[in-house]
Each structure stands twice: as structure tokens, then as C-alpha cells.
N, C-alpha and C positions, 0 to 999 in steps of 0.2 A: 360441354364438359368432357374431358378426355378420360376420366376415371382414375387419373394419376393422383396419388395422395401427396400433397406438398410436403417438403421437408422443412418444417418449422419446429422450433423447440417445443412449443405447446402441443404438437401432434404426438408427443411421446406418451401422453396419458392413455389413449385407447390401447396401444400395444401393451403397455405395462399392466393395465387393468385386465386385459384378456389373459395375459400370462398369469396374473395373480389368481384369477378365477380357476384356471386349469390346475394350478398348484394347490390351491386351497381345497378344491374338490378331491384331488388325489390324496391330500393329507387327511381329509375327513373320512374318505372311504377307507384309508388304511387304519384310522383310529376306530371307526365304528364297525367295520366289517372284518370277518375272519372267514377262512374257508379250509376245507380239506377236500379230498378227491370226490366226496359224495354230496356235500352241501355247503351252502353259505350260511354264516351266522351273523346276525345283526345284534350288536351289544350282547353277545353271548348266547342268543336264542336262535335255534336253527330255523331256517326258512324251509318249509316242507313242500316246495314246488316239485312237480313231476312233469317232465316233458310229455305232452299228450301224444305227439307223434311216436316217440319211443315206446310209450306205454301201450298204445294200441297196435302199432305195426312193427315194433322191434327195431326201428331204424332211427338214428338221431336226426334232429332238425339242424339247420345251419348254425343255430345259436347254442346248441347243447354244449355246456362246459365253458362258455365264454365268460360268464360272470365269475365263476370259480377261478378261471385262468387269470382274469384281471386282478382279482383280490389276492391270489397267491403271488402274482408278480409284484404287486405293491408291498407285500410282506417279504420280498426277497427270495421266494421259492420259484425261481424262473424255470428250472428244469422240470419241476412237477407241473407248473403252469403250461409249459410247452407241450408236455405229454397229453394234457387234457384238451387244450385248444390253442394251437400256436398263435392264432390271430390275437388272442388276448394279451400275450406277452409282447408281441410286436406293436400292438395298439398303445400299450402303456409306454413303451420306449419311444414311439413316435410322438405321442402327446407331450411327454416330458421334454423331448428334443425341440418340439415346436415352441413350447413355453420358453425354453432357454433362448431360442432364436428371437422370439418376441421381446424378451428382456434386453437382448443385445441391440435390437432395432430401436427400442425405447432409449437406450443409452446413447446411441448414435444420434438420434433425433434431438435428445435433450442437449447434447453437446453442439448441436448445429452442424454436424459433420456433413460434408458434401457426399460422403460415401453412403449415406442413409438410403437414398433412392435405389442405388444399385444393390445394396444389401436386401432391401425390401423385395426387389424383383427376384433375387436368388432364393429368398425365403419362400416366396409364393411358389416358385417352380419346385423347390424341395418339398414343400407341403403337399403339392399335387402328386409328385412322384412317390412320396411316402404314403399317401393315401392309397395309391394304386398298389403299392407293395403290401400294405396291410390287407387290402381286399384279396389279393392273390394268395397270401399266406392263410388268411382266414378261410376262404372258400376251398383252397387246396387241402388244408387240414381237415375240413369237414368232408370233402370228397373221399379222403383216405379213411376216415372214420365210417362214413356211409358204406363204402365198399367193403370194409371189414365186417360191418353188421350184416350186410347181405350175404357174406360168405361164412357167417357163423362165428366170427372172431370177436 
């Protein structure tokens, strides 16, 4: 087995289902969650989590602000999300772009297009590159926040 996914019309279902899961999760998160710069709210009730690393040592952990950033981005507050944790905004954009790519792949497969195989290869490469970009932005944003905390900002 070569690991290549055959281009048959019935192979469209897995790509479409994966895209649907991504989009439904994003929609549910947008519907059920809200955030401000201090906390996340679930159905209007605040989550009172405190980062243990920040509480005890005064420095942020790599995930500080990530949930708030994702939720703010889903609500369209991208600049505010970027200021909190740039990785969250980039992750949302990457996830939505990947879902759109999967829907396009499903359409090509359903139509029996000969371009589906090449598109799938480009989508896979783009997803890997996008993941690397998300990681770089996420960890870079955290490093800036961490350095600021060490210098009293």
C-alpha cells in the first residue's frame, strides 16, 4: 500500500465530514463561549481559571491567553485576540482555511475530477506549512510575553 488516497467520488465523504466537524466546532465555540481580556465565559458564566505558573512565578505559561485569543477571534475581535496571544488568531484562521480546503477537495472528488490527487497533495503540504507557521507565531508570541514578564512589563 502506497498511502495514496484514491480519487473516487465516494471518497469525498471523509474530507467533507472532517470539514464539517471543524466548522461545527467553531460555530459551537462561537455560540457558547465569549471572552474579554481577562477571562472566558461559558454560556455567560465566567471560568475562574488562573495560570499556576503566572500565579506562583509571575511569568506566563505557553498557553496563557490562548483560549481567550481563539474565542475573541471567533467573535471577530482579531486585533484584541492578537494582542493577547497571536497564536490563537492564526490557529483559527488556519483551521478555517483547512476546512475550506477540505470542502474544495470533497467537491473535486465528488465530481470525479482528475485534479483531486494534485489538490490533495497541495492541501497536505499547505496544512503542514500552516501548522509550522501557527507554532512559530504561538511560541514567538509567548516568548515576547515571557520576556516582558521577566523585565516587569
